[in-house]
TORPA-4810 file (N, C-alpha, C, O; in nm, 3 decimals):
<nodes>
NODE_1_4.976_10.280_0.160_5.062_10.224_0.166_5.121_10.216_0.317_5.117_10.304_0.403_M
NODE_2_5.178_10.086_0.323_5.254_10.041_0.458_5.394_10.081_0.476_5.488_10.124_0.409_E
NODE_3_5.354_10.031_0.645_5.524_10.079_0.669_5.518_9.977_0.702_5.405_9.929_0.694_D
NODE_4_5.597_9.911_0.741_5.639_9.793_0.794_5.742_9.807_0.865_5.790_9.699_0.900_T
NODE_5_5.831_9.961_0.927_5.899_9.958_0.974_6.030_9.846_1.005_6.107_9.844_1.100_N
NODE_6_6.017_9.710_0.826_6.169_9.675_0.854_6.315_9.732_0.748_6.325_9.799_0.645_V
NODE_7_6.337_9.716_0.769_6.474_9.750_0.656_6.547_9.587_0.698_6.553_9.498_0.783_F
NODE_8_6.608_9.648_0.524_6.705_9.460_0.516_6.874_9.545_0.577_6.882_9.658_0.626_A
NODE_9_6.977_9.457_0.555_7.057_9.453_0.644_7.170_9.355_0.569_7.131_9.238_0.562_L
NODE_10_7.252_9.371_0.534_7.350_9.278_0.438_7.411_9.300_0.469_7.456_9.413_0.447_I
NODE_11_7.501_9.167_0.591_7.682_9.204_0.678_7.773_9.182_0.507_7.731_9.181_0.392_S
NODE_12_7.908_9.167_0.567_8.010_9.138_0.471_8.029_8.999_0.476_8.142_8.956_0.450_P
NODE_13_7.944_8.926_0.504_7.983_8.755_0.507_7.838_8.734_0.379_7.793_8.646_0.306_T
NODE_14_7.822_8.820_0.401_7.702_8.860_0.293_7.501_8.750_0.352_7.394_8.736_0.292_G
NODE_15_7.532_8.723_0.433_7.379_8.707_0.480_7.289_8.877_0.439_7.313_8.995_0.414_E
NODE_16_7.145_8.752_0.459_7.044_8.938_0.447_7.002_8.878_0.558_6.985_8.758_0.580_L
NODE_17_6.975_9.024_0.665_6.894_9.021_0.796_6.737_9.040_0.747_6.760_9.056_0.628_Q
NODE_18_6.583_9.050_0.759_6.533_9.125_0.761_6.486_9.184_0.910_6.419_9.123_0.994_F
NODE_19_6.548_9.341_0.920_6.495_9.390_1.083_6.425_9.522_1.128_6.452_9.614_1.051_Q
NODE_20_6.337_9.560_1.238_6.282_9.623_1.271_6.357_9.680_1.305_6.469_9.652_1.349_T
NODE_21_6.270_9.831_1.279_6.355_9.961_1.392_6.429_10.032_1.314_6.552_10.038_1.304_G
NODE_22_6.306_10.109_1.233_6.405_10.243_1.060_6.352_10.325_1.216_6.301_10.281_1.320_V
NODE_23_6.396_10.476_1.165_6.553_10.457_1.162_6.669_10.400_1.255_6.766_10.353_1.196_P
NODE_24_6.669_10.401_1.408_6.683_10.432_1.501_6.798_10.302_1.436_6.894_10.293_1.361_D
NODE_25_6.674_10.180_1.561_6.819_10.041_1.508_6.905_10.046_1.388_7.027_10.032_1.382_A
NODE_26_6.798_10.073_1.272_6.839_10.093_1.153_6.948_10.119_1.142_7.022_10.023_1.120_M
NODE_27_7.031_10.295_1.156_7.087_10.351_1.214_7.314_10.305_1.271_7.430_10.318_1.231_R
NODE_28_7.219_10.244_1.399_7.274_10.166_1.505_7.330_10.012_1.464_7.433_9.969_1.517_D
NODE_29_7.255_9.933_1.368_7.288_9.795_1.228_7.433_9.850_1.199_7.547_9.818_1.234_Q
NODE_30_7.362_9.975_1.095_7.462_9.981_1.030_7.601_10.038_0.996_7.662_10.048_0.890_T
NODE_31_7.630_10.069_1.117_7.780_10.169_1.184_7.771_10.063_1.311_7.655_10.025_1.320_D
NODE_32_7.826_10.023_1.377_7.867_9.984_1.515_7.952_9.967_1.544_7.968_9.875_1.624_P
NODE_33_8.088_10.062_1.490_8.223_10.127_1.540_8.113_10.268_1.568_8.069_10.291_1.681_H
NODE_34_8.090_10.328_1.487_8.079_10.492_1.571_7.925_10.499_1.495_7.879_10.612_1.513_F
NODE_35_7.885_10.463_1.461_7.649_10.445_1.516_7.687_10.538_1.391_7.575_10.526_1.341_R
NODE_36_7.744_10.609_1.313_7.690_10.669_1.217_7.700_10.662_1.020_7.799_10.614_0.964_T
NODE_37_7.627_10.696_0.975_7.568_10.664_0.856_7.644_10.775_0.785_7.708_10.878_0.806_T
NODE_38_7.608_10.710_0.709_7.657_10.808_0.519_7.498_10.673_0.395_7.483_10.552_0.385_S
NODE_39_7.428_10.790_0.336_7.241_10.753_0.313_7.286_10.825_0.162_7.337_10.933_0.133_G
NODE_40_7.221_10.660_0.052_7.213_10.708_-0.112_7.104_10.630_-0.178_7.074_10.511_-0.167_F
NODE_41_7.037_10.754_-0.270_6.960_10.644_-0.325_6.913_10.594_-0.401_6.908_10.654_-0.508_Q
NODE_42_6.848_10.447_-0.395_6.841_10.308_-0.471_6.775_10.356_-0.566_6.841_10.406_-0.657_V
NODE_43_6.604_10.359_-0.578_6.561_10.395_-0.687_6.505_10.520_-0.624_6.553_10.551_-0.515_T
NODE_44_6.441_10.572_-0.659_6.393_10.674_-0.643_6.188_10.700_-0.598_6.090_10.625_-0.592_H
NODE_45_6.209_10.814_-0.581_6.030_10.805_-0.503_5.964_10.915_-0.562_5.962_11.038_-0.555_L
NODE_46_5.902_10.802_-0.635_5.781_10.841_-0.755_5.728_10.955_-0.683_5.759_11.072_-0.707_L
NODE_47_5.620_10.905_-0.566_5.538_10.981_-0.555_5.460_10.864_-0.382_5.512_10.764_-0.333_D
NODE_48_5.354_10.922_-0.344_5.350_10.893_-0.233_5.264_10.693_-0.250_5.240_10.618_-0.155_R
NODE_49_5.245_10.669_-0.378_5.188_10.552_-0.454_5.326_10.443_-0.455_5.330_10.320_-0.448_E
NODE_50_5.413_10.526_-0.464_5.539_10.472_-0.477_5.618_10.431_-0.428_5.692_10.398_-0.520_A
NODE_51_5.684_10.394_-0.301_5.804_10.487_-0.259_6.030_10.451_-0.273_6.115_10.362_-0.277_P
NODE_52_6.016_10.569_-0.274_6.223_10.512_-0.339_6.261_10.410_-0.228_6.178_10.364_-0.150_G
NODE_53_6.393_10.380_-0.229_6.478_10.267_-0.164_6.636_10.408_-0.158_6.699_10.478_-0.237_M
NODE_54_6.630_10.373_0.030_6.772_10.444_-0.037_6.899_10.316_0.055_6.851_10.209_0.092_R
NODE_55_7.002_10.335_0.074_7.102_10.262_0.137_7.170_10.365_0.229_7.191_10.486_0.218_G
NODE_56_7.197_10.271_0.325_7.277_10.313_0.402_7.435_10.279_0.445_7.409_10.249_0.562_Y
NODE_57_7.561_10.264_0.438_7.637_10.255_0.473_7.757_10.369_0.628_7.748_10.491_0.639_V
NODE_58_7.813_10.316_0.681_7.884_10.345_0.820_8.008_10.486_0.719_8.093_10.478_0.630_G
NODE_59_7.956_10.581_0.788_7.998_10.690_0.714_8.166_10.686_0.658_8.231_10.712_0.557_D
NODE_60_8.188_10.633_0.803_8.368_10.649_0.774_8.374_10.481_0.766_8.410_10.385_0.833_V
NODE_61_8.337_10.501_0.685_8.382_10.300_0.631_8.452_10.234_0.542_8.477_10.113_0.537_S
NODE_62_8.487_10.339_0.458_8.575_10.330_0.391_8.742_10.331_0.470_8.842_10.261_0.475_A
NODE_63_8.707_10.418_0.506_8.892_10.461_0.560_8.900_10.441_0.676_8.937_10.529_0.753_N
NODE_64_8.858_10.286_0.726_8.912_10.177_0.821_8.829_10.056_0.751_8.709_10.028_0.755_Y
NODE_65_8.972_9.978_0.664_8.919_9.824_0.671_9.027_9.758_0.790_9.134_9.714_0.748_P
NODE_66_9.006_9.753_0.900_9.076_9.705_1.008_8.939_9.702_1.090_8.915_9.668_1.206_D
NODE_67_8.845_9.755_0.972_8.710_9.735_1.116_8.612_9.731_1.023_8.512_9.706_1.091_R
NODE_68_8.568_9.743_0.883_8.518_9.748_0.801_8.524_9.666_0.694_8.623_9.680_0.622_Y
NODE_69_8.443_9.584_0.665_8.520_9.377_0.570_8.454_9.495_0.469_8.364_9.569_0.508_A
NODE_70_8.518_9.504_0.312_8.476_9.425_0.174_8.311_9.434_0.199_8.273_9.419_0.315_P
NODE_71_8.236_9.451_0.121_8.111_9.424_0.081_8.053_9.333_-0.056_7.933_9.348_-0.080_N
NODE_72_8.110_9.264_-0.123_8.052_9.295_-0.196_7.963_9.196_-0.261_7.961_9.143_-0.373_R
NODE_73_7.891_9.188_-0.157_7.739_9.047_-0.134_7.657_9.239_-0.177_7.590_9.240_-0.280_V
NODE_74_7.665_9.344_-0.119_7.616_9.399_-0.125_7.578_9.508_-0.252_7.468_9.536_-0.299_A
NODE_75_7.709_9.554_-0.284_7.726_9.549_-0.366_7.687_9.486_-0.547_7.728_9.514_-0.660_E
NODE_76_7.642_9.443_-0.522_7.590_9.377_-0.643_7.448_9.294_-0.652_7.392_9.234_-0.743_R
NODE_77_7.424_9.315_-0.538_7.309_9.345_-0.436_7.220_9.486_-0.532_7.113_9.479_-0.591_V
NODE_78_7.344_9.649_-0.511_7.277_9.718_-0.488_7.302_9.737_-0.673_7.267_9.840_-0.730_V
NODE_79_7.360_9.634_-0.738_7.352_9.678_-0.943_7.222_9.590_-0.962_7.139_9.604_-1.052_A
NODE_80_7.221_9.486_-0.846_7.079_9.422_-0.866_6.975_9.499_-0.889_6.888_9.461_-0.966_A
NODE_81_6.967_9.624_-0.822_6.825_9.644_-0.778_6.818_9.782_-0.868_6.707_9.819_-0.908_I
NODE_82_6.962_9.875_-0.907_6.973_9.948_-0.988_6.960_9.966_-1.153_6.923_10.054_-1.230_V
NODE_83_7.043_9.756_-1.168_7.045_9.813_-1.351_7.181_9.850_-1.327_7.231_9.816_-1.434_G
NODE_84_7.290_9.904_-1.247_7.404_9.886_-1.287_7.482_9.922_-1.160_7.422_9.953_-1.057_R
NODE_85_7.639_9.916_-1.170_7.750_9.953_-1.043_7.701_10.064_-1.019_7.673_10.148_-1.105_P
NODE_86_7.677_10.083_-0.831_7.746_10.199_-0.821_7.861_10.217_-0.719_7.980_10.247_-0.710_L
NODE_87_7.774_10.189_-0.663_7.979_10.275_-0.597_7.973_10.054_-0.473_7.908_9.950_-0.478_L
NODE_88_8.098_10.121_-0.380_8.171_10.011_-0.290_8.148_10.052_-0.178_8.156_10.165_-0.128_E
NODE_89_8.100_9.897_-0.118_8.080_9.848_0.037_8.141_9.819_0.091_8.217_9.730_0.051_V
NODE_90_8.154_9.869_0.216_8.248_9.824_0.263_8.170_9.846_0.473_8.122_9.943_0.531_Y
NODE_91_8.202_9.675_0.526_8.073_9.715_0.616_7.973_9.653_0.574_7.962_9.585_0.472_G
NODE_92_7.842_9.696_0.711_7.719_9.635_0.694_7.657_9.751_0.535_7.696_9.853_0.478_N
NODE_93_7.582_9.684_0.526_7.468_9.791_0.433_7.329_9.757_0.503_7.273_9.657_0.547_L
NODE_94_7.299_9.909_0.488_7.114_9.854_0.513_7.071_9.901_0.457_7.116_10.016_0.458_A
NODE_95_6.934_9.882_0.339_6.765_9.944_0.266_6.672_9.944_0.366_6.636_9.856_0.444_L
NODE_96_6.621_10.115_0.343_6.490_10.098_0.384_6.387_10.126_0.260_6.383_10.098_0.140_C
NODE_97_6.305_10.199_0.358_6.223_10.290_0.271_6.256_10.449_0.279_6.321_10.492_0.373_G
NODE_98_6.208_10.536_0.173_6.175_10.684_0.210_6.100_10.651_0.115_6.100_10.551_0.043_H
NODE_99_6.011_10.777_0.119_5.843_10.847_0.159_5.763_10.925_0.192_5.733_10.932_0.311_Q
NODE_100_5.698_11.015_0.088_5.709_11.166_0.157_5.642_11.157_0.274_5.624_11.039_0.306_L
NODE_101_5.579_11.268_0.381_5.522_11.264_0.510_5.350_11.341_0.466_5.271_11.348_0.372_D
NODE_102_5.360_11.368_0.552_5.230_11.432_0.530_5.227_11.579_0.509_5.160_11.654_0.438_A
NODE_103_5.329_11.593_0.602_5.392_11.738_0.509_5.406_11.770_0.400_5.430_11.886_0.364_D
NODE_104_5.392_11.646_0.309_5.546_11.718_0.150_5.713_11.638_0.165_5.795_11.601_0.081_G
NODE_105_5.712_11.634_0.338_5.847_11.578_0.313_5.905_11.449_0.273_5.820_11.362_0.255_A
NODE_106_6.018_11.416_0.256_6.146_11.322_0.242_6.097_11.320_0.365_6.050_11.412_0.433_D
NODE_107_6.120_11.144_0.402_6.079_11.066_0.540_6.071_10.948_0.540_5.974_10.878_0.511_D
NODE_108_6.249_10.899_0.596_6.263_10.728_0.551_6.157_10.675_0.655_6.131_10.744_0.754_L
NODE_109_6.092_10.550_0.632_6.036_10.396_0.615_6.071_10.342_0.608_6.172_10.327_0.540_A
NODE_110_5.986_10.223_0.709_6.011_10.056_0.656_5.948_10.055_0.494_5.854_10.109_0.436_G
NODE_111_6.100_9.923_0.447_5.991_9.863_0.332_5.889_9.809_0.341_5.815_9.781_0.435_L
NODE_112_5.888_9.782_0.153_5.729_9.777_0.122_5.729_9.636_0.104_5.846_9.598_0.101_T
NODE_113_5.637_9.528_0.090_5.615_9.400_0.054_5.683_9.385_-0.020_5.743_9.277_-0.014_L
NODE_114_5.705_9.443_-0.091_5.651_9.480_-0.316_5.859_9.516_-0.263_5.948_9.460_-0.327_E
NODE_115_5.884_9.593_-0.169_6.048_9.641_-0.146_6.165_9.488_-0.130_6.250_9.425_-0.192_Q
NODE_116_6.084_9.494_0.013_6.144_9.306_0.055_6.166_9.244_-0.013_6.276_9.189_-0.006_Q
NODE_117_6.100_9.220_-0.093_6.079_9.111_-0.199_6.227_9.094_-0.309_6.319_9.014_-0.298_A
NODE_118_6.199_9.228_-0.436_6.300_9.319_-0.422_6.466_9.301_-0.336_6.588_9.307_-0.339_T
NODE_119_6.389_9.287_-0.291_6.606_9.269_-0.210_6.619_9.173_-0.203_6.722_9.128_-0.251_I
NODE_120_6.513_9.071_-0.132_6.562_8.890_-0.147_6.565_8.850_-0.290_6.644_8.755_-0.292_R
NODE_121_6.525_8.869_-0.401_6.519_8.854_-0.468_6.670_8.868_-0.571_6.719_8.794_-0.657_A
NODE_122_6.695_8.953_-0.535_6.790_9.032_-0.590_6.964_9.027_-0.499_7.072_9.076_-0.532_A
NODE_123_6.928_8.957_-0.393_6.982_8.910_-0.300_6.985_8.738_-0.362_7.096_8.686_-0.370_H
NODE_124_6.933_8.704_-0.379_6.932_8.565_-0.446_6.984_8.530_-0.559_7.078_8.456_-0.587_E
NODE_125_6.896_8.605_-0.634_7.034_8.596_-0.781_7.213_8.629_-0.781_7.299_8.569_-0.847_K
NODE_126_7.227_8.705_-0.716_7.391_8.748_-0.670_7.496_8.649_-0.557_7.616_8.658_-0.533_V
NODE_127_7.375_8.543_-0.494_7.452_8.492_-0.438_7.412_8.274_-0.466_7.420_8.161_-0.418_T
NODE_128_7.370_8.360_-0.581_7.295_8.166_-0.637_7.445_8.154_-0.730_7.502_8.219_-0.818_T
NODE_129_7.463_8.053_-0.665_7.635_8.000_-0.753_7.538_7.941_-0.916_7.600_7.895_-1.012_P
</nodes>
């Protein structure tokens, strides 16, 4: 399984970018105001060969609407991946990989090429009129 160190970032304007730097840059880009994040499971970790995907938002983003705009595109992207609405998103949403490390513990990782393609397809689906 390749570790690309890539994460996806969806801004409140709906822009999708792929950047490098899991986990540090990912956390910084997710919450530029307080640099604290809260994560949630997007797809489950099945085994070493089938990594999962986690999402991250600013930990207090819902409490500061003056700093974190609603991110409806990110909500729809997650819903398209999961198959149902999952949560409200404020500010940036970061998506990264989730896998088992050599000792069998959960660990954040870059998105696989397949996960990146899944995110691109979901983003295109929800943003194309």
